[in-house]
N, C-alpha and C positions, 0 to 999 in steps of 0.2 A: 465642657469641649466646643471649642469655635470648629465650625463645617466650614473648611475651603473650598466650595464650592467655586472658586474661580482657578482653582486648580484639577480638580475632581471633576468638575461637573455634576448639572444638574441629574439627577431621573426624571424620565418621564412617559407618562402611559401612554399609548399612542392615539390620538385622533378620529381611528377606525374604533376602537377598542371605546373610547367613550361617547361618539356619536350617538349609539341608543339610550344613553343616559341622559342626555339633556334636554330633551321636550316630555320624557317618561314623569308621569305624577309620582308625588312621596308622598307616603302611606304613613303619616305624621300620627303617632301614638296618642297624641291627645287633640288629634284636630288641630286646630287653631291655634289655640292656647302651646303647643308645642311648637307649631309655624312662627309666633311671635317672640318665642325664649331663643329660639336658633337666631330671628333674624337680629334681635337686640343684642345676643352675648357670644356667638359664634362667626355669624356669616359676615366676612371683611368685607370692607367696601363694596357692599351690595351683592355680592356675589351669592347664588345661588347653591343651595343642597348638592349637584353632580361636581359643582368648582370647589366647593368647599372640600367633599371627601376627593377630590382629586388634588388639592392644595395639601390635604395630610396624609394621604398614601404616600405621594412624590416626596415629600419632605420624610418621612420615614424612611425610606428606599433609600433617599439622598444618603441618609445618614446611615446607613448602617453602607452602601455604596463606600461613603469616604473613608469610615471605619476599617472596611475590610483592606483597600488600597493605600491608607497611611501604615495599618500593619502588618504588609503584606501577605493576608488570607487570599483566600481562596474567591475571588469575584465571578460568577457565573450572571452575564448579563440578560439571559434565554430564562434559566430559573427566576432571578429575580421580577423579571416582567413579565412571569407566569404566578408566580406569588403576590405581587402586586397587585392586577386583575383580579385576585382570588380577594385577596384584603379587599379590595374598592368595591369589591360585589356585598362584601357581607358586612362594609359601612353601610353601603345605601340600602341595606334593606334591614338596616339596625340591627343584625343577630350581634356585631357588637360596637360598640365606640369605645374609642379612647376618650382619658378622662376630658371633662371640661377645659381644661388647660390646653390640653393636648388640639382641640379642635379649633382653641381661639388661636394659638400661637406656633402650628409646627408647622414648618416648611415654610415660614416667611424669611425673607433676610434678617427680621432682626434675632430671630435665634441663630441663625445663619454665622449672622454677625458678630455675637455676643456670647453664646453659648445657648445652653438647654435649659438653664435655671429657670427661666418662668415657665415653664413645662411642668412644675413642681406646686403643689399645694401646701407644701408645709416642710420647714427643715427646720435645725438643733443645731448648738454649737454647745461646744464645754467650755466649762473658763476655767478647768485645771489651770493649762498652762499661762494664764493672765499674767504673771506676774514676769516670767520672758519676752511676751507682746501684750501688754496692756490693752493696744488699742484695737488688735489683731479681732475680739468675738464682736466690740462695737462696728466696728467696718463693716462686720460679714453681716452681723442683722441689720444696719442701713442699706446697702448694697441689696440684700434679697426682698428686704420690704419696700423697695423701692422698684423693685421686679413684682411687687405682685404676692410674696411668699410670703405665709402665716409662718413666723418663726418663733421660736422655743430658745430655752439656753437651762442650764443647771446652774449653780451655786459653790459648784466644786473648787474653786479659786476665791471662795470667800477669805478675807483674810489676811491674803497675800500681796496686797497693793493696797496703800493707803492714799485717798484720793484727797487733797488739802485745800482747805476751804479759800479763798484769794486774800483774805487776812493776812493767814500765816504764811503763802507764798511771797507777800510785801518785806518782810522780818526775817523770816527765819527757812532755811531750806530745809523739803518734804524730801523724805525716800523713800522706798520702799521699805517696807519692815523686814 
């Protein structure tokens, strides 16, 4: 799903709420090693932990906001603000965290513009209907791979399409079985 932040706007935590976290020391579970892994893998453009927490929580609530508004579901900004503050505090304290890909991509313009596929660690596609669109599984696998998603597929479409060697294509037509 593409998140239309231009139409619906991004959710933002207040500066008053964030202020106490800016200089608060982070309790990294494994000390320096945790910090190095965080900085190498999840920090974007040198952001600090409080900023990563902000990006992730604001991204989550923005996706929720856009979903509610696009589908004409109830949206209460005050309730969303309370939930976002609670979620922020819990992430800050490592009581929960999103998956690594959530720390890496959530709340970025890449995700808003290209959809949430990059949030996924892995994906799967069936080849069952390959005879009706033989390129579709391959296009999907390539697209997901380019977003860093590990991909898998089945072989249910085995035998329903014949791929011709180049030498056959020169002389005789190659058709589906």
